[in-house]
N, C-alpha and C positions, 0 to 999 in steps of 0.2 A: 824547331818551333813546337810549342806544346799547345794542343787544342784545349778548349774550355772544359771538356768532359773528363780529361785525364789529370787535371790540376788537383793538387792535394786539398785545396780549399773546397772544391766541388765534391770530392770523395768524402770529406769529413761531414759536410752538410747533408748529403743525400745517401748516407749509408742506411741499410735496413735496420729495423729495431733489433735490439739484442735478444737472442734466443738462447736461454741457458742450456737447453738440450742439444743444440747444435751451435757451439761457439765458432767464431771465425778462425781459420787456421792461423797459427802464429808462424812467423818466418823463422826458419831454423838456420843456424850457422852452418850446419852440415847438409849437403845435398842428399835428398832421399828419393829413391825411385817411387815411393808411395807417399802421397800427401794425405794420409788419413790418420785418425787417432790411433794410439797404440792398442794392441789387442788385449793387453792386460789391464786390470782395474787400477785406477789411480790410487785408491786407498785400500789397505787390506781389510778393513772392517766394512767396506761398502758391500751391500748385499748383491748377490748375483741377480742379473736381470732375468725375470721369468718370461718364457715365451707365452704368447696368448694361447689360452686353452681353446681348442677347436670346438665348434658347436656340435653337440652330440645329437645324433639322429637315431631313431630306432630303425634297425635293419629289418626289411620284410623277411618273413619266413620262407618265401618262395622267390624264385628268380623273377626279374622283371619280364614283362611280356615280350619285349624285343628279343630276349635271349632264349625264350621258351621254345621247346621243340614242338608244341602243339600247332604252331603255325605251319611248320614243315609237314606235319602229319595231315593237317587240313588241306594243304596244297596237293599232297599226294592222293588223298581220297577224292578230291574234286577232279584231279587229272584222270584217275581211273573211271570216274563216273562219266566224264565227257567221252572217253575212249569207247566205253561199252555202248553208249547211245549212238555215237557217230558210226562205229563199225557195224552196228545192227542195221541202221537205215542205209548207209552208203554201201555196205557190203552186199546187201540184197540187190540194190539198184545196179551195182557194178556187175553182179552175177547176171542180172537180166540183160544188161548191155552186151556182155560177153557171149551169152547164149544167142542173142539176136545177130551178132556179127559172125560168130564161128559155127553156129549150129542152126542154120535157117530151116533145115529139114525138120528138126525137132520142134522148132517154134511154129511151124506151119501145120504140124500134125494135129489131128482132132482128138480132144479128150473125150467128150460125150455130147451127143446131140448137136454136132456141128460147131462146138466151141473150140477154137484153136488154142494150143498150149501157150503161145505168146500172149494172147489176150488175157488168158487166165492168170499168168504170171504178172502181167501189167496191172490187173485189177487187185491182185494180192499186195501190190505196193502200198496201198492205203492201210490195210491192217498191219503190215510190217512197220510202217511209220508210227502207227498208234502204239504198237508193241515197244518201239524204241522210246517213245515218250513215257510209257509206263515203266520201262526199265530205268529211265533217268529219274523219275520220281521215287521209285523204290530204292535205288541206291542212294538218293539224296536223304531219304528218311532213315535209312539203315546206317549209313556211314558218315555222311558229310554233316548233317544237321546236329547230331550229338556233339561232335567236336566243336562246331561253331557255337553251340549253346554253352559248352564248357568254357570256351575262351571268352564269350560275352559275360558270363557270370564272374569269371576271374577278373576281368577288366572292371566290372562294376564294384567288386570288392576292393580292388586296388584304389579306385577313385574314392571310395568311402574312407579307406585308411588314410589316404593323403589328405582328405578334407579334415580329419580329426587331429592331424598333427599340428 
């Protein structure tokens, strides 16, 4: 039994409109493994189809920011900056703790006028912390900020170039 959708009358009435660029396949008397149009042109005088030309874009003179080594340099400079400041403050504090634990005689000895060495070293913790903050700012101005400013300027130039395209 044949259903209503596969009847020849239904197929004839409800076929899609004819498209000259994509004609329906014709039944071939010979079985073919590929049911596509031939790869050669039908008529010898028919012009070769031209592939669409890609849109041309101006290439930047420099690499994009994601591939740029400035970010790697900036991370390295910032890492060194953190290490210098951290080792200055924590190194002194660790030295103070080690002397308190393993050299109590030294920490109890008097420096001058009845001031013990341990108290003097403890009071010096504040200026050493200020020194660590100063080192942090100095290394930021000397090594990190110029790299960050260069990356910022380059990014602004890239944005302006993209906006003019």
